[in-house]
LOKOL-719782 format. One record per residue: x, y, z of N, C-alpha, C in turn; residue number from 1. Coordinates in Angstrom, 3 decimals. Atoms other than C-alpha are relative to their C-alpha. Example, Ala and Ser with C-alpha at 12.3 -4.5 7.8 and 13.67 -1.06 7.14 Angstrom:
# LOKOL-719782
n_u,n_v,n_w,ca_u,ca_v,ca_w,c_u,c_v,c_w,nr
0.890,-1.190,0.000,12.300,-4.500,7.800,0.900,1.200,0.000,1;
-0.820,-1.190,-0.060,13.670,-1.060,7.140,-0.770,1.090,0.730,2;
END
This chain:
# LOKOL-719782
n_u,n_v,n_w,ca_u,ca_v,ca_w,c_u,c_v,c_w,nr
0.485,-0.109,1.645,224.978,113.192,21.719,-0.177,-1.201,-0.335,1;
0.024,1.702,0.285,223.691,110.162,20.070,-0.290,0.292,-1.430,2;
-0.187,-0.567,1.407,224.654,109.931,16.549,-0.440,-1.552,-0.351,3;
0.274,1.540,0.707,223.079,106.710,14.401,0.061,0.004,-1.171,4;
-0.280,-0.149,1.779,223.596,105.524,10.838,-0.650,-1.385,-0.091,5;
0.553,1.107,0.282,222.367,102.810,9.021,1.213,-0.575,-1.175,6;
-0.813,0.344,1.239,224.554,99.962,6.980,-0.921,-0.309,-0.928,7;
0.879,0.453,1.039,223.177,99.459,3.797,0.843,-1.214,-0.708,8;
-0.375,1.474,0.554,223.740,96.098,1.604,1.220,0.210,-0.136,9;
-1.024,-0.331,-0.132,226.833,97.420,0.833,1.208,-0.427,0.550,10;
-0.997,-0.110,-1.318,228.659,98.062,4.041,-0.561,-1.634,0.655,11;
0.028,1.671,-0.613,227.232,94.353,5.242,0.745,-0.403,-0.908,12;
-0.715,1.020,1.160,228.777,92.915,2.029,1.459,0.087,0.722,13;
-1.769,-0.312,-0.525,232.280,94.833,3.123,0.292,-0.888,1.352,14;
-0.216,0.587,-1.337,231.848,93.304,6.667,0.050,-0.948,-0.088,15;
0.241,1.448,-0.053,230.799,90.016,5.865,1.744,-0.313,-0.918,16;
-0.713,0.375,0.665,233.656,90.058,3.407,1.558,0.244,0.775,17;
-0.939,-0.220,-1.394,236.202,91.043,6.692,-0.267,-0.916,0.443,18;
-0.058,1.562,-0.528,234.607,88.288,8.496,0.815,-1.295,-0.528,19;
-0.298,1.084,0.812,235.231,85.979,5.923,1.653,0.054,-0.358,20;
-1.660,0.089,-0.299,238.791,86.760,5.876,0.765,-0.397,1.125,21;
-0.447,0.294,-0.984,239.323,86.857,9.167,-0.114,-1.621,0.383,22;
0.181,1.593,-0.064,237.724,83.042,9.131,0.913,-0.563,-0.563,23;
-0.963,0.689,0.416,240.580,82.090,6.776,1.037,0.139,0.656,24;
-1.677,0.143,-0.811,243.567,83.160,8.476,-0.152,-0.388,1.335,25;
0.342,1.033,-1.675,241.808,81.867,11.968,0.191,-1.629,-0.327,26;
-0.312,1.908,0.612,242.027,78.222,9.949,1.293,-0.212,0.669,27;
-1.200,0.780,-0.423,245.377,78.191,10.889,0.638,0.327,1.169,28;
-0.356,-0.309,-1.478,245.424,79.160,14.364,-1.015,-0.811,0.884,29;
0.851,0.972,-1.118,244.288,77.064,17.376,-1.303,1.111,0.811,30;
0.911,-0.230,-0.836,241.333,77.922,19.524,0.874,0.960,1.098,31;
-0.823,-0.789,-1.320,243.636,79.193,22.373,0.485,1.137,-0.368,32;
-0.287,-0.922,0.798,245.131,81.740,19.760,-0.958,0.929,0.081,33;
0.906,-0.638,0.374,242.092,83.217,18.946,-0.813,0.323,1.118,34;
0.361,-0.606,-1.427,240.606,83.454,22.178,0.930,0.571,0.699,35;
-1.107,-1.060,-0.610,243.730,85.007,23.689,-0.235,1.498,-0.674,36;
0.035,-1.393,0.484,243.790,87.604,21.154,-1.549,1.032,-0.257,37;
1.026,-0.425,-0.037,240.169,88.289,21.321,-0.048,0.648,1.589,38;
-0.118,-0.278,-1.193,240.507,88.382,25.421,1.317,1.075,-0.090,39;
-0.797,-1.033,-0.275,243.561,90.839,24.522,-1.117,1.117,-0.499,40;
1.089,-1.378,0.603,241.157,93.182,22.599,-1.024,0.727,1.226,41;
0.839,0.099,-0.823,238.622,93.026,25.435,0.878,0.813,1.155,42;
-0.806,-0.941,-1.115,241.243,94.246,28.266,0.591,1.535,-0.622,43;
-0.469,-1.254,0.477,242.623,96.752,25.763,-1.278,1.146,0.280,44;
1.503,-0.834,0.139,239.028,98.407,25.331,0.203,0.458,1.770,45;
0.478,-0.006,-1.300,238.696,98.030,29.050,0.808,0.997,0.608,46;
-1.446,-1.060,-0.653,242.265,99.849,29.903,-0.453,1.480,-1.069,47;
0.435,-1.265,1.058,240.954,102.679,27.166,-0.793,0.902,0.442,48;
1.289,-0.793,0.091,238.505,105.680,27.201,-0.829,-0.324,-1.227,49;
1.328,0.326,1.164,236.358,104.052,24.738,-1.315,0.381,0.573,50;
1.364,-0.339,-0.521,232.796,104.901,24.650,-0.530,-0.869,0.843,51;
1.255,0.941,-0.177,229.823,103.538,26.358,-0.192,-0.906,-0.971,52;
0.276,0.629,0.825,228.709,102.167,23.258,0.988,-1.311,-0.453,53;
-1.114,1.272,-0.037,231.984,100.230,22.837,-0.078,-0.827,1.030,54;
-0.342,0.759,-1.493,232.285,99.044,26.352,-1.117,-0.640,0.067,55;
1.418,1.054,-0.300,228.543,97.796,26.041,0.470,-1.043,-0.754,56;
-0.733,0.991,1.121,229.738,95.682,22.861,0.945,-1.077,1.104,57;
-0.744,0.779,-0.700,232.820,94.521,25.068,-0.898,-1.284,0.840,58;
0.667,0.864,-0.891,230.333,92.871,27.527,-0.105,-1.443,-0.975,59;
0.600,1.439,0.813,228.956,90.566,24.519,1.090,-0.871,-0.445,60;
-1.601,0.798,0.434,232.915,89.722,23.296,-0.209,-0.819,1.231,61;
-0.329,0.684,-0.793,233.165,88.626,26.829,-0.957,-1.457,0.113,62;
1.100,1.293,0.125,230.135,86.153,26.656,0.297,-0.893,-1.088,63;
-0.474,1.266,1.270,231.458,84.906,23.254,0.993,-0.813,0.234,64;
-1.030,0.767,-0.336,234.578,83.998,24.565,-0.286,-1.144,1.572,65;
0.195,1.074,-0.816,233.373,82.350,27.712,-1.000,-1.171,-0.608,66;
0.890,0.708,0.764,230.907,80.544,25.562,0.856,-1.596,-0.513,67;
-0.801,0.805,0.214,233.915,78.636,24.392,0.968,-0.883,0.735,68;
-1.267,0.546,-0.949,236.368,78.508,27.353,-1.073,-0.932,0.988,69;
0.358,0.538,-1.403,233.888,77.356,29.848,-0.589,-1.125,-0.234,70;
0.161,0.807,0.397,233.754,73.967,29.940,-1.144,-0.604,0.300,71;
1.328,0.323,-0.313,230.549,73.353,31.962,-0.688,0.120,-1.076,72;
0.851,-0.277,1.364,228.890,74.774,28.651,0.097,-1.103,-0.892,73;
0.077,0.807,0.847,230.186,72.408,26.484,-0.722,-0.308,-1.550,74;
0.650,0.009,1.333,229.001,73.106,22.861,0.423,-0.821,-0.613,75;
-0.034,0.542,1.141,229.004,70.795,20.180,0.660,0.702,-1.089,76;
-1.110,-0.555,0.280,231.537,71.311,18.069,-0.367,0.757,-1.533,77;
0.801,-0.710,0.615,229.145,72.818,15.311,-0.453,1.278,0.454,78;
0.211,-0.980,-0.746,228.000,75.175,17.736,0.977,0.805,0.417,79;
-1.398,-0.467,-0.627,231.287,75.889,19.173,0.924,0.386,-1.212,80;
-0.761,-0.474,1.456,232.701,76.640,15.273,-0.593,1.255,-0.315,81;
0.507,-1.035,0.322,230.130,78.979,15.126,0.275,1.345,0.777,82;
-0.676,-0.903,-1.085,231.199,81.202,18.214,1.542,0.192,-0.521,83;
-1.437,0.002,0.487,235.061,80.572,16.956,0.034,1.029,-1.327,84;
0.144,-0.814,1.518,233.993,82.244,13.114,-0.431,1.428,0.917,85;
0.476,-1.428,-0.064,232.594,85.016,15.066,1.281,0.812,0.710,86;
-1.216,-0.511,-0.526,235.614,85.515,17.254,1.000,0.125,-0.768,87;
-1.290,0.007,1.110,237.978,85.319,14.192,0.243,1.493,-0.264,88;
0.111,-1.230,0.826,237.343,88.537,13.359,0.783,1.090,1.255,89;
-0.518,-0.519,-1.143,238.702,89.942,17.061,1.169,-0.352,0.360,90;
-1.334,0.521,0.160,241.940,87.965,16.676,0.921,0.665,-0.970,91;
-1.079,-0.797,1.174,243.083,89.868,13.644,0.631,1.082,0.540,92;
-0.639,-1.588,-0.279,245.624,92.590,14.344,-0.412,1.034,-0.934,93;
0.171,-1.418,1.028,244.610,94.731,11.088,-1.830,-0.112,-0.075,94;
1.457,-0.484,-0.003,240.990,95.680,11.302,-0.663,1.334,-0.849,95;
0.237,-1.002,0.135,238.789,97.988,9.974,0.395,1.391,-0.292,96;
-0.258,-1.749,-0.695,239.582,101.153,11.647,1.132,-0.813,1.286,97;
-0.917,0.066,-1.035,242.841,100.954,13.701,-0.084,0.540,1.089,98;
-0.003,-0.136,-1.317,242.554,100.228,17.166,0.457,1.612,1.032,99;
-0.479,-0.885,-0.785,244.953,103.343,17.891,-0.268,1.505,-0.134,100;
0.578,-1.030,0.304,242.904,105.953,16.387,-0.764,0.399,1.226,101;
0.973,-0.153,-1.359,241.291,107.555,19.457,-1.507,0.755,-0.696,102;
1.669,-0.062,-0.008,237.449,107.833,19.911,-0.724,-1.047,-1.193,103;
0.489,1.251,0.804,237.101,105.463,16.664,0.360,-1.085,-0.279,104;
-0.914,0.945,0.159,239.752,103.030,17.025,-1.024,-1.501,0.023,105;
0.661,1.224,-0.373,237.005,100.209,18.293,-0.886,0.231,-0.335,106;
1.590,0.012,0.315,234.172,101.479,16.540,-0.462,-1.445,-1.079,107;
0.391,1.078,0.769,234.359,98.691,13.891,-0.066,-1.615,0.991,108;
-0.031,1.039,-0.932,235.086,96.125,16.765,-1.731,-0.289,0.666,109;
1.449,-0.090,-0.670,231.636,97.065,18.418,-0.736,-0.329,-1.218,110;
1.259,0.256,1.158,229.563,96.894,15.125,0.110,-1.335,-0.234,111;
-0.690,1.580,0.266,231.237,93.509,14.378,-0.668,-0.739,1.187,112;
0.389,0.816,-0.874,230.129,92.346,17.652,-1.677,0.728,0.078,113;
1.615,0.293,0.151,226.478,93.692,17.333,-0.368,-0.687,-1.443,114;
-0.055,0.912,1.295,226.687,91.885,13.717,-0.253,-1.329,0.662,115;
-0.013,1.493,-0.452,227.496,88.808,15.425,-0.999,-0.334,1.002,116;
0.529,0.370,-0.777,225.707,88.954,18.370,-1.814,0.057,-0.542,117;
1.185,-0.189,0.525,222.463,89.340,16.294,-0.093,-1.337,-0.419,118;
0.262,1.545,0.615,223.111,85.819,14.228,0.494,-0.581,1.523,119;
-0.069,1.048,-1.423,224.197,84.230,17.904,-0.883,0.540,1.123,120;
0.991,0.241,-1.195,221.379,85.258,19.874,-0.484,-0.539,1.097,121;
0.426,1.457,-0.587,219.949,82.304,20.783,1.037,-0.383,0.770,122;
-0.480,1.048,-0.436,223.256,80.838,21.639,0.464,1.287,1.097,123;
-0.361,-0.986,-1.280,223.901,84.145,23.954,-0.663,0.082,1.085,124;
1.014,-0.005,-1.302,220.995,84.076,25.926,0.161,-1.135,0.433,125;
-0.283,0.857,-0.476,221.260,80.640,26.259,1.005,-0.032,0.978,126;
-1.029,-0.196,-1.353,224.425,80.987,27.988,-0.209,0.855,0.876,127;
-0.180,-0.321,-0.918,223.786,83.402,29.688,-1.113,-0.074,1.555,128;
1.372,0.997,-0.810,220.488,81.773,31.353,1.111,-0.943,0.985,129;
-0.522,0.939,-0.872,223.045,79.054,32.132,1.327,0.449,1.332,130;
-0.895,-0.584,-0.810,225.620,81.168,33.742,-0.636,0.413,1.606,131;
1.054,-0.360,-1.107,222.597,82.902,35.875,-0.451,-1.366,0.736,132;
0.738,1.018,-0.745,221.191,79.537,36.902,1.213,-0.660,0.719,133;
-0.794,0.417,-1.021,224.295,77.997,37.723,0.717,1.034,1.304,134;
-0.314,-1.232,-0.965,225.438,81.425,39.890,-1.148,-0.416,1.078,135;
0.758,0.357,-1.312,222.079,80.988,41.970,-0.122,-1.264,0.284,136;
-0.281,1.755,-0.532,222.161,77.195,42.443,0.978,-0.172,0.498,137;
-1.243,-0.449,-0.445,225.683,77.945,43.699,-0.198,0.449,1.196,138;
0.285,-0.811,-1.123,224.700,80.492,46.149,-1.195,-1.163,0.890,139;
1.396,0.734,-0.347,221.304,78.419,46.586,0.771,-0.812,1.213,140;
-0.647,1.203,-0.407,223.358,75.353,47.752,1.051,0.017,0.882,141;
-1.518,0.145,-0.945,226.648,76.259,49.435,0.689,-0.840,-0.209,142;
-0.831,1.396,0.299,228.350,73.415,50.127,-0.253,-0.972,-0.459,143;
0.450,1.460,0.954,226.129,71.155,48.876,-0.166,0.012,-1.283,144;
0.096,-0.288,1.516,226.429,72.391,45.398,1.368,-1.056,-0.071,145;
-1.149,0.760,0.577,230.042,70.469,45.585,-0.439,-1.631,0.413,146;
0.157,1.340,0.023,228.501,67.397,46.145,-0.467,-0.871,-1.087,147;
-0.060,0.534,1.286,228.124,64.653,43.587,-1.053,0.335,-1.239,148;
1.440,0.047,0.722,224.893,65.363,42.282,0.308,1.443,-0.825,149;
0.211,-1.233,0.847,226.108,69.026,41.121,0.645,-0.173,-1.630,150;
-0.374,0.143,1.367,227.612,67.546,37.378,-1.628,-0.009,-0.570,151;
1.462,0.491,0.841,223.859,66.202,37.116,-0.761,1.085,-0.138,152;
0.914,-0.640,0.550,221.905,68.932,37.690,0.381,1.815,-0.978,153;
-0.579,-0.742,1.183,224.126,71.332,35.803,-0.042,-0.671,-1.454,154;
-0.210,0.868,1.326,224.271,68.902,32.930,-1.431,0.175,-0.940,155;
1.749,0.251,0.368,220.387,68.674,33.008,-0.434,1.310,-0.754,156;
0.749,-0.881,0.704,219.834,72.253,32.630,1.068,0.575,-1.325,157;
-0.869,-0.144,1.085,222.983,72.484,30.239,-0.994,-0.475,-1.527,158;
0.198,0.566,0.742,221.220,70.500,28.110,-1.316,0.279,-0.464,159;
1.044,-0.240,0.087,217.837,71.700,28.424,0.144,1.523,-0.934,160;
-0.398,-1.008,0.922,219.221,75.060,26.853,0.634,0.330,-0.985,161;
-0.486,-0.038,1.068,221.319,74.060,24.437,-0.933,-0.377,-1.318,162;
0.947,0.603,1.141,218.323,72.352,22.954,-0.997,0.989,-0.353,163;
0.944,-0.949,0.460,216.026,75.324,23.223,0.984,1.210,-0.919,164;
-0.978,-0.766,0.511,218.955,77.169,21.801,0.052,-0.191,-1.649,165;
-0.160,0.417,1.253,218.993,75.237,18.726,-1.105,0.011,-0.814,166;
1.486,-0.446,0.686,215.142,75.269,18.201,0.121,1.232,-0.092,167;
0.536,-1.472,0.051,215.070,79.013,18.603,0.764,0.337,-1.720,168;
-0.975,-0.243,1.421,217.957,79.273,15.661,-0.956,-0.850,-0.769,169;
0.862,0.241,1.109,215.901,77.028,13.613,-0.856,0.284,-0.336,170;
1.034,-0.934,0.086,212.887,78.946,13.919,0.540,1.226,-0.783,171;
-0.788,-1.374,0.613,214.860,81.937,13.092,0.360,-0.042,-1.296,172;
-0.515,0.395,1.574,216.543,80.598,10.090,-1.461,-0.131,-1.320,173;
1.367,-0.175,0.912,212.878,79.537,8.645,-0.288,0.755,-0.212,174;
0.544,-0.811,0.116,211.526,82.546,9.491,0.665,1.315,-0.991,175;
-0.744,-0.736,1.209,214.413,84.545,7.320,0.330,-1.134,-1.278,176;
-0.320,0.800,1.316,214.310,81.787,5.072,1.172,-0.389,-0.810,177;
-1.742,0.128,0.261,218.151,81.369,5.146,0.520,0.948,-0.244,178;
-0.477,-0.724,0.548,218.756,84.603,4.331,0.476,1.240,1.269,179;
-0.959,-0.830,-0.859,221.130,85.641,7.110,0.914,1.250,-0.376,180;
-1.048,-0.608,0.305,223.163,88.506,6.750,0.949,0.079,0.320,181;
-1.961,0.216,-0.582,226.282,87.321,8.276,-0.139,-1.258,0.403,182;
-0.166,1.025,-0.394,226.423,83.719,8.319,1.284,-0.586,0.643,183;
-1.435,0.126,-1.303,228.950,82.360,10.985,0.638,-1.623,-0.621,184;
-0.238,1.183,0.430,228.870,78.856,9.012,0.094,-0.054,-1.699,185;
END
């Protein structure tokens, strides 16, 4: 069965208010606590009988976690803060729909992931490309991947993807004339 619905401006405002509150609460927590809580939600959903819609969104949550924990990805502080702000909602114990409610408990989390993934689409795509590149190159180079030049080829690709990510984000912001439905900064 397929059920679809539309979020109104007031729905988005309410979700943005919840995100703002979560970000405020997260200011008193360190990155490790935020990531650990978001990862805990991810593992909890994986152990549950959550729907495919919810499980698919959790893959994006895993990517967001990787973006701030993968030392090779090395986001600058401003970009890292955008992702941390997105993760803040998932580190909250109390969210819109209590997770314990069967079938619907993780729906608000999945919706929020969908919203922040639109806001972070360029960051997510760049990180996916980086992870794929690293994986392909490690497989292709084998033992030679451990050579001293590994850091160089990985850093070069990382810099290219970071530049592309920021360029696309700026272009997107210009086309929306700064009217993002959900600003993460």
